[in-house]
N, C-alpha and C positions, 0 to 999 in steps of 0.2 A: 547551447538554446538560453537565451537570457528573456527571462523570465517575470525579473520585477517592474511594477507598473513605473516604476523612477529609471531612469535611461540616461546616462552623462556620455558626451562625448568628448575625449581626451585627444588632442589634435598633437602631436609627436612628431620632431625632426628629427631627433638622432643625437640632438645636444644633452649635457648635464643641466644648461636651463628650462630644457621642457620638461625635465625627469623631476623640477619642483613642481608640476601639477600633480604628476604621479606622488609624491611624498604628501601632498596636502588632501589628496583626497584619501591617504591612507592615516591623515590626521584626523579626518571628518566624523565625527562621534555618532556612535547609533545608523550608521546608515549603511551596515556591510553587505545587507542584502540586497543594493541598486544595482543596477546594470551597468558595466562600464564597457566602452566599446575603444580602443588605443588604435587613433586613426592615423596614419600616415601617408602622405602624397610623393610618390617616388617621379623623377622629371626623366624618364629612360632618351637613350640616344635615339633620334629621328631612324626610321625604318631607310629614307632613301641614302643615309652612312653606310646600311650595311650593304646597298649594294655597290661598293666601290669594293668590297671583297673579290670581286670579278678582276679587280688591275692588278697584278701582278707586284705592281710596284709601291703597292700601300696595303695590298695584304695583309702583311705582316700587324701594321700600325691596325687595323681592325681589327685583329685580333688579340691585342693587345688592350687596345678598347672596349671590345665587348668583356675579356677577363675581366678589368676594372669595374666595368658595371655589376658583372655576376657578385665580385667580390662587396661593393654598395650595397645591392640589396642583400645581401647576405646579413651586411653590418647592420641594416635594420630593421631585418626580419630579428636578431639577436637583440638590438633595443626592445625592438617591441614588447619582446617575450619577458627580457627583465624588467621591465614596468610590470606585466603581467605577473611575476612572481612575487615583486613588492606588495601587488593587492593583496596577493594570496596570502603572504607573513601576516598581513595589517587584519586579515580576517575575513575577505573577500569569499563568497564561496566559487570554484574554479565553472563553474556553469556559469557564472552569471559577467564573467569576463569576456571578452571577443577582440581576437586579433585581426585587422583589416587594412593591409599595403596594397598601394592602388596605383598604376600609372596615372601618371598626369594626365589630366585629358581637356579642360576650359582654364586652367590655372590654381596654384594653389588656393589662395582665396574662395574663389569660385567651388573649388569641389568639395573644399569643407562648407560650402554654405550649402552646397546641392547636400550634402550626408546628413548634415544640421535639422534639413527638414522632413529626414523620416524618424518621428514621434522619438524627439529629446525632450530632456527636463529641462536640461543645460550646455553648454561648451564651456571646458578648461583649456586653457592655453597655456604658456610661459610666455612670461613680458617680454623675453627676448632670446637669441638662441646662435650659437654658429651652425650649427646642424653639421651632420655627419656628412650629410653632403651640402659642399658649400655652392649652392644654385640660387641660393634663395637668402635676403636680411629677413630672419624668422621673425625680427620687432617687427619690420614693416608689414609683416603679415598680420600681426597682433592688433596693429595701426588701424589695418582695414576690414576687419570682425571688427572690432568697435565701433566702425562707420557703418559699417552693411549688416551685422546680427540684430536686426530690429524686431525679430519673432519669436528671439528666446533668451531668456540671462545668460551673458558671457561673465564667464569666473579668471580673470585675469590673476597669474600666482609670480610670483619674485621670489628672491629668496629672501624669507621673512621671518621677523618673529613669530617662536612654535605657539604661542598662545591660542588658547582656546576662546578667548574674548571676542564679542562682535560688536560691532560699532554699527551703529542703522543712521545713516545723515539722512533726517526726517523734514520736510515741509508740508501743506496742506493740501498736496496735490494728490491726485490718483494713482500717479507713479509710484510717488514715495511710500503709499498704503499697499500698491501692488510688492515695494519689496519689502514692506514687513508680512504678508501673506507668503512669499516665497521663501523666506526666512523660517518662518512656523513648519510650511512645510518639509525641508531641507534637513531642518535642527532639531524636529522633534522627537519630544524625550530626550533629549541630550542634556539638559541643567545645564547648558550652558550659558555665562555670563554675558545678558547685554545690554549695551549702554544705547541709549536711544539721545541722536544730540541735534540740537537745531541753531542755526546761525545767524543772528540778525544785525544788517549793516549798521541798520541805522543807528543814531545818539540819541535823539531827541526823546526825554521821556516819557511826552503822551504817547510818539509813536512804536516805542517800546513797549510800553504795557499794552497799546493795542492787538500788537504781534503777540506777545505773551498768551494774550487771551484768545487768543484764536490756534495757537500752538498746543496750548494746554489742551484743547479740545481733542488735538492728532495724538498727539502725548495719550491722551486715556485710548483712544480706540486702540491704538496700538498695541498697550499694555494689554488691554484685553484680548484682544488675538493671540499675543503672546500665552497669553494664561491659559486661554482657551486650548491652546496646544502643546500645554504640559509645563511650561517651564515657571518655575517657584517666582512667586511675585518679588522675594528677597534678591534672586538673581538680575531681577531689571531696575534699572536708573535711568533717568533721564536728566538734561542738561540743556540747558539756553545759554549761547554765547553772545555777547551784544558787543557792539561798536567794532566789530570785527573789519580791515581794510578790504579781504579775502575769504568769502566762504569756504573756497575750497583747500586753502593756504590753513583755515582754523578747524575744519573739519581734518585734517594730515597732522595737523599739529596735537590735538587731541587722542589721536589714533595711538601716535607715537608716546606722549607722557601719560595715557591711560592703559600701557603694554597691552594694546586690542591686534589683535593676527591676522581678521580681518575686516574689511570694510564694506559696507554695504548701500548702493545707492541706486535709485532709480535713474532709468535710461533719459528720464527728462523731467524735469520738472513744474512749476507752472508756465514756462512760457511754451508754447505748440506751434511754434510759428515753421518750423518742419516737422513734420507728426513722424518721420523715418529716423533724424540726425540725432545722433546724441548729445546732449546737451553739454554747454557749456562747462558748468560746474563739474558734473559727472566726468566727461573727459579729464579734465584738468587734475580732479582725484586720484583717477587711472595713473597718468602720468608721472605726478608729486611722490605718490606713496609707493615707495621702494622698497620697505619694511612691512609692507603688509598685503597680503591678497585684496582682492577689489571684486565686488561682484555689483556688475551691471544690470540693473532686472529690469527685462522691455515696460 
């Protein structure tokens, strides 16, 4: 039984890529008491197919397919159990880990979204996967989750640098500040190094000066929130990048040069044209940052 107030849903497909989400979770500091549900959706053979076993001409083939399906189910169970063992070795409590393997009901993405509504703190998923069960392009599932998961933070993990440094992309929006709040909640007491970054595309001096005044207030507010959560002030830095052609590319470049293992962005920035749609900058960061995990915070 999962007792922790914080509970994360880890969506797995049986692939090595998907396991990166588990490895990343194992490296998250100071949160070994959180609940973890290892979740996978299995596409079973339609029941109508099994009715064909009454036909002598195809009975043997039906039996082979049944054996294949049973074998794939066992592979997925073993995959989920292996993921659970990795978490236990990393210090997660046995009673905080739950394995959930279910047959596909409404579709891979929809089934994950439906499960995600059951009082989770966040959803973790690998950037892509080939899947032990090769009936779905896992990268397309991740893409759909980025678009549809507007009610929970989504953590997209690739095979990334193992640095514990965290980069928060900040602007003056409420969404960006919620990203700071979520960081404080998830990493409180970890002592992680936090970088705050803001990108100003304009090059005019007066416009830059005005933008810097506004973002410095946001920086101060973010630092205050993080310090209250227990992050040492010496571990928090801030930087303004000016004159960049692309905000997303500048942020990803900063993450790479600063050896950050995690980038955290608000789901939407200052633009609120589409309430539930992921913002263009957030989406592009998630696509470009193949060397870091990306948290997209609602």
